[in-house]
Structures are given as structure tokens and as C-alpha cells.
MMTF fields as JSON, N, C-alpha, C and O atoms, coordinates in Angstrom:
{
  "mmtfVersion": "1.0.0",
  "mmtfProducer": "UNKNOWN",
  "numBonds": 259,
  "numAtoms": 260,
  "numGroups": 65,
  "numChains": 1,
  "numModels": 1,
  "chainsPerModel": [1],
  "groupsPerChain": [65],
  "chainIdList": ["A"],
  "bondAtomList": [4, 2, 8, 6, 12, 10, 16, 14, 20, 18, 24, 22, 28, 26, 32, 30, 36, 34, 40, 38, 44, 42, 48, 46, 52, 50, 56, 54, 60, 58, 64, 62, 68, 66, 72, 70, 76, 74, 80, 78, 84, 82, 88, 86, 92, 90, 96, 94, 100, 98, 104, 102, 108, 106, 112, 110, 116, 114, 120, 118, 124, 122, 128, 126, 132, 130, 136, 134, 140, 138, 144, 142, 148, 146, 152, 150, 156, 154, 160, 158, 164, 162, 168, 166, 172, 170, 176, 174, 180, 178, 184, 182, 188, 186, 192, 190, 196, 194, 200, 198, 204, 202, 208, 206, 212, 210, 216, 214, 220, 218, 224, 222, 228, 226, 232, 230, 236, 234, 240, 238, 244, 242, 248, 246, 252, 250, 256, 254],
  "bondOrderList": [1, 1, 1, 1, 1, 1, 1, 1, 1, 1, 1, 1, 1, 1, 1, 1, 1, 1, 1, 1, 1, 1, 1, 1, 1, 1, 1, 1, 1, 1, 1, 1, 1, 1, 1, 1, 1, 1, 1, 1, 1, 1, 1, 1, 1, 1, 1, 1, 1, 1, 1, 1, 1, 1, 1, 1, 1, 1, 1, 1, 1, 1, 1, 1],
  "groupList": [{"groupName": "MET", "atomNameList": ["N", "CA", "C", "O"], "elementList": ["N", "C", "C", "O"], "formalChargeList": [0, 0, 0, 0], "bondAtomList": [1, 0, 2, 1, 3, 2], "bondOrderList": [1, 1, 2], "singleLetterCode": "M", "chemCompType": "L-PEPTIDE LINKING"}, {"groupName": "GLN", "atomNameList": ["N", "CA", "C", "O"], "elementList": ["N", "C", "C", "O"], "formalChargeList": [0, 0, 0, 0], "bondAtomList": [1, 0, 2, 1, 3, 2], "bondOrderList": [1, 1, 2], "singleLetterCode": "Q", "chemCompType": "L-PEPTIDE LINKING"}, {"groupName": "LYS", "atomNameList": ["N", "CA", "C", "O"], "elementList": ["N", "C", "C", "O"], "formalChargeList": [0, 0, 0, 0], "bondAtomList": [1, 0, 2, 1, 3, 2], "bondOrderList": [1, 1, 2], "singleLetterCode": "K", "chemCompType": "L-PEPTIDE LINKING"}, {"groupName": "PHE", "atomNameList": ["N", "CA", "C", "O"], "elementList": ["N", "C", "C", "O"], "formalChargeList": [0, 0, 0, 0], "bondAtomList": [1, 0, 2, 1, 3, 2], "bondOrderList": [1, 1, 2], "singleLetterCode": "F", "chemCompType": "L-PEPTIDE LINKING"}, {"groupName": "SER", "atomNameList": ["N", "CA", "C", "O"], "elementList": ["N", "C", "C", "O"], "formalChargeList": [0, 0, 0, 0], "bondAtomList": [1, 0, 2, 1, 3, 2], "bondOrderList": [1, 1, 2], "singleLetterCode": "S", "chemCompType": "L-PEPTIDE LINKING"}, {"groupName": "GLU", "atomNameList": ["N", "CA", "C", "O"], "elementList": ["N", "C", "C", "O"], "formalChargeList": [0, 0, 0, 0], "bondAtomList": [1, 0, 2, 1, 3, 2], "bondOrderList": [1, 1, 2], "singleLetterCode": "E", "chemCompType": "L-PEPTIDE LINKING"}, {"groupName": "ILE", "atomNameList": ["N", "CA", "C", "O"], "elementList": ["N", "C", "C", "O"], "formalChargeList": [0, 0, 0, 0], "bondAtomList": [1, 0, 2, 1, 3, 2], "bondOrderList": [1, 1, 2], "singleLetterCode": "I", "chemCompType": "L-PEPTIDE LINKING"}, {"groupName": "ARG", "atomNameList": ["N", "CA", "C", "O"], "elementList": ["N", "C", "C", "O"], "formalChargeList": [0, 0, 0, 0], "bondAtomList": [1, 0, 2, 1, 3, 2], "bondOrderList": [1, 1, 2], "singleLetterCode": "R", "chemCompType": "L-PEPTIDE LINKING"}, {"groupName": "ASP", "atomNameList": ["N", "CA", "C", "O"], "elementList": ["N", "C", "C", "O"], "formalChargeList": [0, 0, 0, 0], "bondAtomList": [1, 0, 2, 1, 3, 2], "bondOrderList": [1, 1, 2], "singleLetterCode": "D", "chemCompType": "L-PEPTIDE LINKING"}, {"groupName": "VAL", "atomNameList": ["N", "CA", "C", "O"], "elementList": ["N", "C", "C", "O"], "formalChargeList": [0, 0, 0, 0], "bondAtomList": [1, 0, 2, 1, 3, 2], "bondOrderList": [1, 1, 2], "singleLetterCode": "V", "chemCompType": "L-PEPTIDE LINKING"}, {"groupName": "ASN", "atomNameList": ["N", "CA", "C", "O"], "elementList": ["N", "C", "C", "O"], "formalChargeList": [0, 0, 0, 0], "bondAtomList": [1, 0, 2, 1, 3, 2], "bondOrderList": [1, 1, 2], "singleLetterCode": "N", "chemCompType": "L-PEPTIDE LINKING"}, {"groupName": "TYR", "atomNameList": ["N", "CA", "C", "O"], "elementList": ["N", "C", "C", "O"], "formalChargeList": [0, 0, 0, 0], "bondAtomList": [1, 0, 2, 1, 3, 2], "bondOrderList": [1, 1, 2], "singleLetterCode": "Y", "chemCompType": "L-PEPTIDE LINKING"}, {"groupName": "LEU", "atomNameList": ["N", "CA", "C", "O"], "elementList": ["N", "C", "C", "O"], "formalChargeList": [0, 0, 0, 0], "bondAtomList": [1, 0, 2, 1, 3, 2], "bondOrderList": [1, 1, 2], "singleLetterCode": "L", "chemCompType": "L-PEPTIDE LINKING"}, {"groupName": "ALA", "atomNameList": ["N", "CA", "C", "O"], "elementList": ["N", "C", "C", "O"], "formalChargeList": [0, 0, 0, 0], "bondAtomList": [1, 0, 2, 1, 3, 2], "bondOrderList": [1, 1, 2], "singleLetterCode": "A", "chemCompType": "L-PEPTIDE LINKING"}, {"groupName": "PRO", "atomNameList": ["N", "CA", "C", "O"], "elementList": ["N", "C", "C", "O"], "formalChargeList": [0, 0, 0, 0], "bondAtomList": [1, 0, 2, 1, 3, 2], "bondOrderList": [1, 1, 2], "singleLetterCode": "P", "chemCompType": "L-PEPTIDE LINKING"}, {"groupName": "THR", "atomNameList": ["N", "CA", "C", "O"], "elementList": ["N", "C", "C", "O"], "formalChargeList": [0, 0, 0, 0], "bondAtomList": [1, 0, 2, 1, 3, 2], "bondOrderList": [1, 1, 2], "singleLetterCode": "T", "chemCompType": "L-PEPTIDE LINKING"}, {"groupName": "TRP", "atomNameList": ["N", "CA", "C", "O"], "elementList": ["N", "C", "C", "O"], "formalChargeList": [0, 0, 0, 0], "bondAtomList": [1, 0, 2, 1, 3, 2], "bondOrderList": [1, 1, 2], "singleLetterCode": "W", "chemCompType": "L-PEPTIDE LINKING"}, {"groupName": "GLY", "atomNameList": ["N", "CA", "C", "O"], "elementList": ["N", "C", "C", "O"], "formalChargeList": [0, 0, 0, 0], "bondAtomList": [1, 0, 2, 1, 3, 2], "bondOrderList": [1, 1, 2], "singleLetterCode": "G", "chemCompType": "PEPTIDE LINKING"}, {"groupName": "HIS", "atomNameList": ["N", "CA", "C", "O"], "elementList": ["N", "C", "C", "O"], "formalChargeList": [0, 0, 0, 0], "bondAtomList": [1, 0, 2, 1, 3, 2], "bondOrderList": [1, 1, 2], "singleLetterCode": "H", "chemCompType": "L-PEPTIDE LINKING"}],
  "groupTypeList": [0, 1, 2, 3, 4, 5, 5, 1, 6, 2, 7, 1, 8, 3, 9, 8, 10, 1, 6, 11, 8, 12, 13, 2, 7, 12, 6, 14, 15, 4, 6, 5, 6, 5, 16, 8, 6, 5, 0, 6, 17, 8, 6, 7, 8, 15, 6, 1, 18, 16, 12, 9, 8, 7, 11, 2, 6, 9, 8, 5, 12, 5, 3, 11, 14],
  "groupIdList": [1, 2, 3, 4, 5, 6, 7, 8, 9, 10, 11, 12, 13, 14, 15, 16, 17, 18, 19, 20, 21, 22, 23, 24, 25, 26, 27, 28, 29, 30, 31, 32, 33, 34, 35, 36, 37, 38, 39, 40, 41, 42, 43, 44, 45, 46, 47, 48, 49, 50, 51, 52, 53, 54, 55, 56, 57, 58, 59, 60, 61, 62, 63, 64, 65],
  "secStructList": [7, 7, 7, 7, 7, 2, 2, 2, 2, 2, 2, 2, 2, 2, 2, 2, 2, 2, 2, 2, 2, 2, 2, 2, 2, 6, 7, 1, 1, 1, 7, 7, 7, 7, 7, 7, 6, 6, 2, 2, 2, 2, 2, 2, 2, 2, 2, 2, 2, 0, 0, 0, 0, 0, 1, 7, 1, 1, 7, 2, 2, 2, 2, 7, 7],
  "xCoordList": [13.932, 12.187, 12.854, 14.056, 11.459, 12.313, 13.168, 13.155, 14.014, 14.971, 14.3, 13.709, 14.097, 13.489, 14.374, 15.071, 14.188, 15.148, 14.887, 13.689, 15.983, 15.384, 14.463, 13.359, 14.194, 13.114, 11.848, 11.29, 11.216, 9.948, 10.148, 9.327, 11.289, 11.017, 10.389, 9.163, 11.188, 10.077, 8.628, 7.756, 8.364, 7.313, 6.049, 4.91, 7.145, 6.473, 5.921, 5.004, 6.833, 6.759, 5.953, 5.091, 6.023, 5.439, 4.05, 3.625, 3.301, 1.688, 0.826, -0.288, 2.234, 2.319, 1.595, 0.422, 2.3, 2.283, 1.376, 0.797, 1.077, 0.177, -1.442, -2.258, -1.743, -2.604, -3.009, -4.004, -1.761, -1.943, -2.677, -3.548, -1.437, -1.713, -3.238, -3.839, -3.582, -5.374, -6.482, -7.529, -6.254, -6.472, -6.916, -8.003, -5.804, -5.392, -6.714, -7.437, -6.347, -7.196, -8.369, -9.176, -8.546, -10.439, -10.917, -12.072, -10.229, -11.02, -11.012, -10.209, -12.268, -12.804, -12.458, -12.75, -11.835, -12.004, -9.899, -9.036, -9.741, -8.081, -7.533, -6.353, -8.767, -7.75, -6.399, -6.247, -5.764, -4.567, -5.607, -6.736, -4.526, -4.322, -3.387, -2.766, -3.184, -1.396, -0.841, -0.231, -0.083, 0.085, 0.013, 0.674, -0.882, -1.442, -1.262, -1.664, -0.347, -0.381, -1.081, -0.863, -2.004, -2.998, -4.351, -4.895, -4.799, -5.174, -5.372, -6.14, -3.5, -3.591, -2.759, -2.356, -2.606, -2.837, -4.189, -4.346, -5.341, -6.707, -7.087, -7.754, -6.827, -7.311, -6.833, -7.37, -4.978, -4.401, -4.947, -5.383, -5.274, -6.293, -7.414, -7.726, -7.552, -8.95, -8.898, -9.486, -7.705, -7.238, -6.829, -7.612, -5.685, -4.971, -6.386, -6.677, -7.036, -8.391, -9.07, -9.641, -9.07, -9.555, -8.947, -9.471, -7.835, -7.44, -5.805, -4.885, -5.671, -5.393, -6.239, -5.432, -7.081, -7.854, -9.328, -9.826, -9.749, -10.903, -11.144, -11.778, -10.332, -9.737, -8.546, -8.5, -7.419, -6.196, -6.047, -5.998, -5.985, -4.691, -2.955, -2.109, -2.803, -1.318, -2.095, -3.252, -0.392, -0.819, -0.157, -0.264, 0.159, 0.858, 1.394, 0.909, 2.635, 3.742, 4.029, 5.2, 3.45, 3.635, 3.108, 3.652, 1.661, 1.015, 1.484, 1.26, 1.955, 2.921, 3.745, 3.287, 5.064, 5.754, 5.836, 6.48],
  "yCoordList": [-47.22, -46.607, -45.52, -45.257, -44.629, -43.293, -43.348, -44.534, -42.833, -42.993, -42.164, -41.363, -41.972, -41.421, -40.825, -41.309, -39.672, -39.265, -39.608, -39.708, -39.907, -40.53, -39.285, -39.812, -37.673, -37.394, -38.194, -38.837, -38.301, -38.618, -39.972, -40.089, -41.069, -42.536, -42.028, -41.958, -41.63, -40.265, -39.981, -40.409, -39.237, -39.039, -40.25, -40.316, -41.407, -42.45, -43.662, -44.475, -43.437, -43.815, -43.515, -44.328, -43.102, -41.731, -41.817, -42.462, -41.166, -41.406, -42.814, -43.009, -43.92, -45.106, -45.415, -45.481, -45.478, -45.273, -45.138, -45.925, -43.726, -43.285, -43.657, -43.704, -43.956, -44.538, -46.239, -46.385, -47.342, -48.429, -47.811, -47.947, -47.198, -46.545, -46.132, -46.367, -45.494, -45.168, -46.27, -46.204, -47.024, -48.331, -48.722, -48.536, -49.278, -49.597, -49.502, -50.306, -48.11, -47.209, -47.214, -47.089, -47.382, -47.408, -49.225, -49.599, -49.812, -51.334, -50.883, -50.408, -51.219, -51.191, -52.311, -52.114, -53.869, -54.447, -54.466, -53.961, -55.144, -55.933, -56.405, -56.728, -56.743, -57.257, -56.971, -55.868, -57.687, -56.728, -57.041, -57.51, -56.427, -56.496, -56.366, -55.304, -57.059, -57.458, -56.707, -56.644, -55.414, -54.711, -55.32, -56.245, -54.626, -54.794, -53.139, -51.991, -53.911, -51.837, -52.178, -51.435, -53.375, -53.262, -52.397, -51.63, -52.523, -51.626, -50.396, -49.594, -50.656, -49.356, -48.249, -47.126, -49.018, -47.971, -47.525, -46.304, -48.357, -48.18, -47.245, -46.402, -46.877, -45.704, -44.659, -43.734, -45.254, -43.45, -43.283, -42.133, -43.888, -43.833, -42.164, -41.032, -42.873, -42.525, -40.767, -39.699, -41.416, -39.742, -39.005, -38.287, -39.212, -38.38, -37.733, -36.538, -38.589, -37.82, -36.559, -35.797, -36.362, -35.685, -34.762, -33.649, -34.913, -33.58, -33.543, -32.792, -34.097, -33.23, -33.278, -33.196, -33.338, -33.66, -32.868, -32.128, -33.261, -32.35, -31.274, -30.56, -31.02, -30.156, -29.2, -28.422, -28.887, -28.935, -27.879, -26.655, -29.3, -28.95, -28.935, -28.158, -30.21, -30.496, -30.605, -30.607, -30.714, -31.146, -33.296, -34.192, -33.288, -34.658, -34.919, -35.291, -35.07, -35.532, -34.481, -34.581, -33.611, -33.953, -34.561, -35.111, -34.625, -35.431, -37.282, -38.146, -37.518, -39.061, -38.816, -38.936, -38.441, -38.805, -40.074, -40.231],
  "zCoordList": [-13.708, -12.062, -11.767, -11.789, -11.35, -10.303, -9.549, -9.222, -8.964, -7.767, -7.07, -7.796, -5.764, -4.524, -3.583, -2.691, -3.983, -2.396, -1.125, -0.858, 0.11, 1.661, 1.583, 1.723, 1.416, 2.208, 1.678, 2.568, 0.278, -0.375, 0.636, 1.546, 0.495, 1.402, 2.286, 2.373, 3.019, 4.766, 4.515, 5.27, 3.421, 3.327, 3.246, 3.709, 2.165, 2.034, 3.271, 3.15, 4.452, 5.215, 6.414, 6.746, 6.676, 6.978, 7.268, 8.227, 6.444, 5.064, 5.484, 5.971, 4.916, 4.828, 6.854, 7.221, 7.316, 8.722, 9.319, 10.069, 8.939, 9.83, 9.659, 10.579, 7.986, 7.533, 8.675, 9.384, 8.454, 8.723, 10.967, 11.827, 10.612, 12.626, 13.103, 14.152, 12.027, 11.909, 11.802, 12.445, 11.164, 10.726, 12.284, 12.832, 12.762, 13.647, 15.464, 16.052, 15.631, 16.506, 16.472, 17.393, 15.234, 14.577, 14.811, 14.608, 15.087, 15.631, 16.956, 17.758, 16.897, 19.122, 19.631, 20.81, 19.553, 19.588, 19.923, 19.205, 21.075, 20.825, 20.113, 20.251, 18.339, 17.81, 16.851, 16.326, 16.731, 15.634, 14.648, 14.79, 12.947, 12.503, 11.34, 11.327, 10.525, 10.102, 9.763, 10.83, 8.794, 7.893, 6.479, 6.006, 5.965, 4.501, 3.583, 3.773, 2.448, 1.817, 0.477, -0.48, 0.315, -0.472, 0.063, -0.733, 1.236, 2.23, 1.954, 1.422, 3.017, 3.188, 1.999, 2.301, 0.325, -0.714, -0.676, -0.658, -0.657, -1.025, -0.241, -0.839, 1.72, 2.263, 1.5, 0.889, 1.793, 0.81, -0.216, -0.183, -1.421, -2.841, -2.242, -2.611, -1.435, -1.195, -0.741, -0.906, -0.046, 1.146, -0.163, -0.784, -0.491, -2.515, -2.843, -2.784, -3.133, -3.616, -2.972, -3.752, -2.1, -1.116, -0.875, -0.923, -0.589, 0.187, -1.321, -0.998, -2.341, -3.783, -4.892, -5.818, -5.27, -6.074, -6.078, -6.926, -4.964, -4.055, -4.068, -4.844, -2.668, -2.147, -2.416, -1.463, -3.439, -3.51, -2.525, -2.398, -1.708, -0.092, -0.361, 0.082, -1.335, -1.471, -3.062, -3.481, -3.775, -4.854, -4.936, -4.099, -5.66, -5.355, -4.912, -3.843, -4.977, -4.474, -3.441, -3.074, -2.903, -1.118, -0.392, 0.565, -0.727, -0.204, -0.559, 0.289, -1.542, -1.78, -2.879, -4.015, -2.659, -3.842, -4.433, -5.471]
}
């Protein structure tokens, strides 16, 4: 199993938290959503597709190690 550096773990946490915060901000009511890594992962995969694969702005490990 691959060991991630502290920096890589921080990057993963940052990306996942930003996605969760974005999803919460997009809800037009005061309804709260729970942390759901499946939802976060689906959104992350889509963002990664656009930023890494399509636009080639960053490589995969820069975006989400």
C-alpha cells in the first residue's frame, strides 16, 4: 500500500473539504447535508476530468495525490 506524505494528505483533505463546502453553499435552503465521501468522490472525479484530462492545467498528482 502506498504511503502518502503529510503534504499529499493535506492536499487530499483540502480538495475534499473544498468540494464539500461548495456543495453546501450551492444548496438554496438551510438544509444541511452530511459528509458523504461517495458524493465528494464523484464531484472530485468530474473536476479532475476537466482540470487534468481536458484542460491539462495540472497533473493528476498535483490535483489529488
